[in-house]
C-alpha positions in Angstrom: -76.9 13.8 -382.6 -78.9 16.8 -381.5 -76.1 19.7 -380.2 -78.0 20.2 -376.7 -78.3 16.0 -376.0 -74.4 15.8 -377.1 -73.7 18.8 -374.9 -75.5 17.4 -372.2 -73.7 13.9 -372.2 -70.4 15.8 -372.2 -71.3 17.6 -369.0 -72.4 14.3 -367.1 -68.8 12.8 -368.3 -66.7 15.9 -367.1 -68.2 14.8 -363.3 -65.8 11.6 -363.3 -63.0 14.0 -363.6 -63.9 14.9 -360.1 -63.5 12.6 -357.0 -64.1 9.7 -356.2 -62.8 8.5 -359.5 -60.4 11.6 -360.3 -59.9 11.1 -364.1 -58.5 14.7 -364.2 -58.2 15.0 -368.5 -61.9 14.4 -368.7 -62.9 17.5 -367.5 -60.2 19.2 -369.8 -61.6 17.2 -373.0 -65.0 17.8 -371.7 -64.8 21.6 -372.1 -62.7 21.2 -375.2 -66.1 19.4 -376.9 -68.2 22.3 -375.5 -66.1 25.1 -376.8 -65.9 23.2 -380.2 -69.9 23.3 -380.2 -69.9 26.9 -378.9 -67.6 27.7 -381.9 -70.1 26.4 -384.4 -72.9 27.7 -382.7 -75.9 29.1 -385.0 -76.3 32.0 -382.9 -76.1 33.3 -379.1 -79.4 31.8 -378.2 -78.0 28.3 -379.7 -74.9 28.8 -377.6 -76.8 29.8 -374.7 -78.8 26.4 -374.9 -75.3 23.9 -375.8 -73.9 25.6 -372.4 -77.4 25.0 -370.5 -77.5 21.5 -371.3 -73.8 20.9 -370.6 -74.2 22.5 -367.2 -77.6 20.6 -366.2 -75.4 17.5 -367.5 -72.6 18.7 -365.1 -74.8 19.7 -362.0 -77.5 17.0 -362.3 -74.9 14.3 -361.9 -72.3 16.1 -359.8 -74.4 17.3 -357.0 -77.3 14.8 -357.1 -76.5 14.1 -353.3 -78.5 16.9 -352.2 -81.6 15.1 -353.0 -80.5 12.6 -350.1 -79.7 15.8 -347.7 -83.5 16.7 -348.8 -85.2 13.5 -348.9 -83.5 10.9 -346.5 -82.8 13.3 -343.9 -84.6 16.6 -344.2 -87.8 14.6 -344.6 -88.9 16.2 -347.6 -91.4 14.7 -349.5 -90.0 12.9 -352.9 -92.3 14.6 -355.0 -90.6 17.6 -353.4 -87.0 16.8 -352.9 -86.6 15.4 -356.5 -88.0 18.6 -358.4 -86.0 20.7 -356.0 -82.5 18.9 -356.9 -83.3 19.7 -360.5 -84.4 23.1 -360.2 -81.2 23.7 -358.4 -79.0 22.1 -361.1 -81.0 24.4 -363.9 -80.2 27.0 -361.7 -76.6 26.5 -361.7 -76.8 25.3 -365.5 -78.0 29.2 -366.2 -74.4 30.2 -365.3 -73.0 27.8 -368.0 -75.5 29.3 -370.5 -74.6 32.5 -369.7 -71.0 31.9 -370.9 -72.3 30.3 -374.1 -74.6 33.7 -374.7 -71.7 36.0 -373.8 -69.2 34.5 -375.7 -71.2 34.3 -379.0 -72.0 38.2 -378.5 -68.2 39.4 -378.2 -67.9 38.5 -381.8 -64.4 37.5 -381.5 -62.4 35.6 -384.3 -62.6 32.1 -384.0 -59.2 31.7 -382.4 -59.6 34.5 -380.0 -63.0 33.1 -379.2 -61.7 29.6 -378.3 -58.4 30.5 -376.9 -58.9 33.7 -375.1 -62.9 34.4 -374.7 -64.2 31.1 -373.6 -61.8 30.2 -371.2 -61.7 33.6 -369.5 -65.8 33.9 -369.2 -65.8 30.2 -367.9 -63.9 31.0 -365.2 -65.0 34.2 -364.7 -68.7 32.8 -364.3 -67.1 30.1 -361.8 -66.0 32.6 -359.6 -69.4 34.4 -359.6 -71.1 31.4 -359.0 -68.9 31.1 -355.7 -69.8 34.4 -354.7 -73.3 35.4 -355.2 -75.9 33.9 -352.7 -73.5 33.2 -350.1 -71.8 31.3 -352.7 -71.7 27.9 -354.1 -68.3 27.0 -356.0 -68.8 23.0 -356.2 -67.3 21.5 -359.2 -65.3 24.2 -360.3 -63.0 22.6 -362.7 -59.9 23.3 -360.9 -60.6 20.8 -358.0 -60.7 18.1 -360.7 -56.6 18.6 -361.2 -56.1 17.4 -357.7 -54.2 15.5 -356.9 -52.1 14.0 -360.0 -52.4 16.7 -362.8 -49.4 18.9 -363.6 -51.9 21.7 -363.5 -52.0 21.8 -359.9 -48.8 23.4 -359.5 -50.3 26.8 -360.2 -52.3 26.4 -357.3 -50.2 28.1 -354.7 -50.0 30.8 -357.1 -53.3 31.8 -358.7 -55.5 29.3 -356.4 -58.2 27.0 -357.2 -59.6 29.5 -360.2 -56.2 29.9 -361.6 -56.0 26.2 -362.0 -59.6 26.3 -363.6 -58.0 29.1 -365.9 -55.4 26.4 -366.9 -57.8 23.9 -367.6 -59.9 26.1 -369.8 -57.1 27.7 -371.6 -56.0 24.1 -372.3 -59.4 23.0 -373.5 -59.2 26.0 -375.9 -55.9 25.2 -377.1 -57.1 21.8 -377.9 -60.2 22.8 -379.7 -58.3 25.4 -381.7 -55.4 22.2 -382.7 -58.7 20.2 -383.6 -59.7 23.1 -386.2 -56.3 23.8 -387.2 -55.2 20.1 -387.4 -51.2 20.2 -388.0 -50.9 24.0 -389.6 -48.8 26.5 -388.3 -51.6 27.7 -385.9 -52.2 24.3 -384.7 -48.3 23.6 -384.1 -48.3 27.1 -381.7 -51.3 25.7 -380.0 -49.4 22.6 -379.3 -46.4 24.5 -378.2 -48.1 26.7 -376.1 -50.2 23.7 -374.4 -46.9 21.9 -373.9 -45.6 24.8 -371.9 -48.6 25.1 -369.9 -48.4 21.6 -368.7 -44.7 21.2 -368.4 -44.9 24.6 -366.3 -47.5 23.3 -364.0 -45.4 20.0 -363.5 -41.8 22.1 -362.6 -44.1 24.4 -360.4 -45.2 21.2 -358.2 -41.6 20.7 -357.1 -41.2 24.3 -355.5 -41.4 24.5 -351.5 -43.3 27.8 -350.7 -43.5 27.0 -347.1 -40.9 25.8 -344.4 -41.4 23.3 -341.6 -42.4 24.7 -338.3 -41.4 22.9 -334.8 -41.3 19.1 -334.6 -43.5 16.3 -336.1 -46.3 15.4 -333.7 -48.9 13.0 -333.5 -52.6 13.7 -334.1 -55.8 11.7 -333.8 -58.9 12.1 -336.0 -62.0 10.8 -334.4 -65.0 9.2 -336.9 -67.6 8.1 -334.8 -70.1 7.0 -337.5 -73.3 8.4 -335.6 -76.0 7.9 -338.3 -77.7 11.2 -339.2 -81.1 10.1 -338.6 -80.2 9.1 -334.8 -77.8 12.3 -334.2 -80.0 14.4 -333.2 -82.3 12.0 -331.2 -82.3 12.3 -327.5 -82.6 8.8 -326.9 -79.5 8.3 -328.9 -77.1 11.0 -327.0 -75.8 8.9 -324.3 -74.4 6.5 -326.8 -73.2 9.4 -329.0 -71.4 10.8 -326.0 -69.9 7.3 -325.1 -68.6 6.9 -328.4 -66.5 9.8 -328.4 -65.4 9.4 -325.0 -64.5 6.0 -325.6 -62.6 7.0 -328.9 -60.6 9.8 -327.3 -59.8 8.2 -324.4 -57.7 5.3 -326.1 -55.6 7.6 -327.8 -52.1 9.0 -326.9 -51.9 11.7 -329.5 -51.0 15.2 -328.6 -53.8 16.7 -330.7 -56.9 15.0 -330.9 -59.8 16.2 -333.6 -63.4 15.4 -333.0 -65.6 16.2 -335.9 -68.5 18.8 -336.3 -71.1 18.8 -333.7 -69.6 15.4 -332.2 -71.5 16.5 -329.1 -74.4 17.3 -330.3 -75.5 19.5 -327.4 -74.4 23.0 -326.5 -71.3 23.6 -324.8 -72.5 24.4 -321.3 -74.9 21.3 -321.6 -72.3 18.9 -322.0 -71.8 17.1 -318.7 -68.9 18.7 -316.7 -67.8 14.6 -315.6 -67.5 14.2 -319.6 -65.1 17.8 -319.9 -63.0 16.6 -317.2 -62.3 13.0 -318.4 -61.4 14.6 -322.0 -59.5 17.9 -320.3 -57.2 15.3 -318.2 -56.7 13.0 -320.7 -55.7 15.6 -323.3 -53.3 17.0 -320.4 -51.7 13.3 -319.6 -50.6 13.6 -323.4 -49.0 16.7 -322.8 -51.5 18.4 -325.7 -55.4 19.4 -326.7 -58.4 18.4 -328.0 -60.6 20.1 -330.7 -64.2 19.5 -329.7 -67.2 20.2 -332.3 -70.3 21.2 -330.4 -73.3 24.0 -330.8 -72.5 27.1 -328.0 -74.9 29.8 -326.8 -73.2 33.4 -326.5 -75.6 36.5 -325.6 -78.7 35.1 -326.6 -77.1 33.9 -330.0 -76.4 30.0 -331.1 -73.2 29.2 -332.9 -72.0 26.0 -334.8 -68.6 26.0 -332.6 -65.5 23.9 -331.7 -63.8 24.5 -328.2 -60.5 23.0 -327.0 -59.6 21.2 -323.9 -56.3 20.5 -322.7 -52.8 22.2 -321.8 -53.9 25.4 -323.7 -56.5 27.6 -321.9 -59.9 27.1 -323.4 -60.7 28.7 -326.9 -63.5 28.6 -329.4 -63.9 29.1 -333.1 -67.2 29.9 -334.2 -68.4 29.1 -337.8 -68.9 32.3 -339.7 -69.9 31.2 -343.2 -73.4 29.6 -342.9 -75.2 27.0 -345.3 -78.3 29.0 -346.4 -81.6 27.0 -345.2 -79.4 24.6 -343.4 -77.7 26.9 -341.0 -79.4 30.2 -341.4 -82.7 31.3 -343.1 -82.7 34.3 -345.6 -85.6 36.5 -345.4 -87.2 34.8 -342.5 -91.1 36.3 -343.2 -90.9 35.0 -346.5 -89.2 31.6 -345.9 -89.3 30.8 -342.4 -92.0 28.1 -342.9 -89.8 26.2 -345.2 -87.3 25.2 -342.3 -89.9 25.0 -340.0 -92.7 23.1 -341.8 -91.1 21.8 -345.0 -87.5 20.2 -343.9 -86.3 18.7 -340.4 -83.0 20.2 -339.7 -82.1 20.8 -336.2 -80.6 24.2 -335.2 -81.3 25.7 -338.7 -80.9 29.1 -337.7 -77.8 29.9 -336.2 -75.9 33.3 -336.2 -72.2 33.7 -337.7 -69.1 34.1 -336.2 -66.6 36.5 -336.7 -65.0 36.5 -340.3 -61.8 37.2 -338.4 -61.0 34.8 -335.8 -57.2 34.2 -334.5 -56.0 30.7 -334.9 -56.3 28.5 -332.0 -52.9 28.0 -330.0 -52.9 24.1 -329.6 -50.2 21.6 -329.0 -47.5 23.8 -329.7 -49.3 24.6 -333.1 -51.5 27.7 -334.7 -54.4 25.9 -335.7 -56.8 27.3 -338.4 -60.1 25.7 -337.8 -62.8 25.6 -340.5 -66.4 23.9 -340.3 -68.3 21.9 -342.8 -68.1 23.5 -346.0 -66.1 26.7 -345.1 -63.1 24.7 -346.7 -64.3 25.0 -350.1 -63.8 28.8 -350.1 -60.1 29.1 -350.5 -60.3 33.0 -350.2 -61.7 32.9 -346.5 -59.4 30.1 -345.5 -56.0 32.5 -346.3 -57.6 35.1 -343.7 -55.9 33.2 -340.9 -52.6 33.1 -343.1 -50.0 33.2 -342.8 -50.2 33.1 -338.9 -51.3 29.4 -339.0 -49.4 26.7 -339.1 -51.7 23.9 -339.5 -55.5 23.6 -341.0 -58.2 21.7 -340.0 -61.7 20.9 -341.0 -64.2 19.3 -338.8 -67.5 18.2 -340.7 -70.6 16.1 -340.7 -71.1 14.6 -344.5 -73.6 12.1 -343.0 -76.3 14.2 -344.8 -75.2 12.9 -347.9 -75.2 8.9 -347.5 -73.5 7.2 -349.5 -73.0 9.5 -352.7 -69.8 11.2 -354.0 -70.3 14.7 -351.9 -68.1 13.6 -349.2 -65.5 12.5 -351.5 -65.5 15.6 -353.6 -65.3 17.8 -350.3 -62.3 16.1 -349.5 -60.7 16.7 -352.9 -61.8 20.6 -352.1 -59.7 20.4 -348.6 -57.1 18.9 -351.0 -56.7 22.2 -353.0 -56.7 24.3 -349.7 -53.7 22.2 -348.5 -52.1 23.3 -351.9 -52.9 26.9 -351.9 -51.7 27.6 -348.5 -49.0 25.3 -348.1 -50.3 23.8 -344.9 -51.3 20.4 -343.8 -55.1 19.8 -343.6 -56.6 17.5 -341.3 -60.1 16.3 -341.6 -62.2 14.8 -338.5 -65.5 13.5 -339.7 -68.5 12.0 -338.5 -69.0 9.3 -341.5 -66.1 10.1 -343.6 -64.0 11.4 -345.2 -61.8 11.4 -342.5 -58.1 12.1 -343.9 -54.6 13.7 -343.4 -53.8 15.7 -346.5 -50.2 16.8 -346.8 -48.9 20.3 -348.1 -48.7 19.2 -351.4 -52.3 18.3 -351.6 -51.7 14.6 -351.4 -53.5 12.0 -349.2 -51.5 11.0 -346.8 -53.8 8.6 -344.9 -57.5 8.0 -345.0 -60.1 6.2 -343.2 -62.7 4.1 -344.8 -66.3 5.5 -345.1 -69.1 4.7 -342.9 -66.9 2.7 -340.2 -66.2 3.9 -336.8 -62.6 4.4 -336.2 -59.3 6.5 -335.1 -57.1 8.1 -337.6 -53.5 8.2 -336.0 -50.9 10.0 -338.0 -47.6 12.0 -337.6 -47.9 15.8 -338.9 -46.0 18.7 -339.4 -46.5 22.5 -338.8 -45.2 25.1 -341.5 -44.6 28.8 -341.9 -44.2 31.1 -344.8 -46.9 32.1 -347.5 -47.4 30.8 -351.0 -48.2 33.5 -353.2 -51.9 32.8 -353.4 -52.1 33.7 -349.4 -50.7 36.9 -350.0 -52.6 37.4 -353.5 -56.1 35.5 -353.0 -58.1 35.5 -355.9 -57.0 38.8 -357.4 -54.1 37.5 -359.4 -56.3 34.9 -361.1 -59.3 37.5 -362.2 -56.5 40.2 -363.2 -55.6 37.4 -365.6 -59.2 36.9 -366.8 -59.4 40.5 -367.2 -56.2 40.5 -369.5 -57.6 37.9 -371.5 -60.8 39.7 -371.8 -58.9 42.8 -372.8 -56.6 41.2 -375.6 -59.6 39.9 -377.1 -61.9 42.9 -377.0 -58.9 44.6 -378.9 -59.1 42.0 -381.5 -62.8 41.6 -381.6 -64.2 41.9 -385.2 -66.1 45.2 -386.1 
């Protein structure tokens, strides 16, 4: 088979390692095959073509849900939405092409290249992809190991990029084992592989954090308001009534409504509704977290505010979605939002990067909105002060695609990294309660109205990742590359 075609198929196959299927060994084997192809590539350009093909298969299948957001709910014509989605996948594939090109240019011995260089560069480029142009760390291979893989045990130490490095090194060792068979070098590769995986399994039993306070009840609202009517004026009364009814039927100490559950500015929400919700939260001896928009000093924010026993507090989203929530280079791209896409509140202001946890229901809650939870280095800003993580989101933009399941898997990684439970209240799913070990404790079916009620526990303490962030994983990557540089061919 043609090498780029094979690489494309292997990249496509890797997607099944992520949610919703979570076949966590597939990404390991996919990288193994990719590394073997790179090992036998004729030159750097050929390696780049193989890397691009792998990436195009991976991202073309893995983020195809962007088409749904652009076409079905953004009103972008089919003839624009499809090429736009393909171009974005191709852009992301350039990162994997860069790995192929760079590893070939380093001119290292075969075993050094496949065990050290390829894994290190793969994860370095994943990290870079999560940083530039506000970051898009979707389909970072470390996420595929949540929740069943032994390699997830490295998350509290090194974060998602450390888990990715464990995946990539495993793939490199398997590739070298395939090259050397059962020679002494092959047996050494197998021994290192066993230590890596058994080490991860051993780390999974370590309790990095300690319980704070008594367990308490939470209720997570899933209103299932269709995206195509969510911001329609004639649907507003029905939306407000849905969340009023769901909230008032709960006796939980902490009640959480999704992102922009009340699709109004905070000061426009009917006072009678606010009083009902506040009184009900107080009757329960607790508080509510409510998603809405907010205006402050002429700026508009995607925010969460509190009602209940505690004084009203606010969290304002600080990591905004490009073109969805803010317009970069407005004179150049403003027409794109105003004339091509139909996205409400498409030019918001950023909240402060450092915002204190919300003191509600006897806990210190670190709230994050929408895809803020895909940036582990940002979530830990509220730690170790926060005792509980809460994500509110609206993944209705992506219809019946696998985007919501992928998003929930990334929240699972945040729980693992932080040693905190994560509560997710979403409009159409995935609404879930995630344990500090990254496992899903309870979950609601998608695209159904419902309330997820359960017992949760706050935690204190700091995992090594909370203290180090991504620095430790990046230091390991630099160390691998430094060793490889010293062993390179003249």
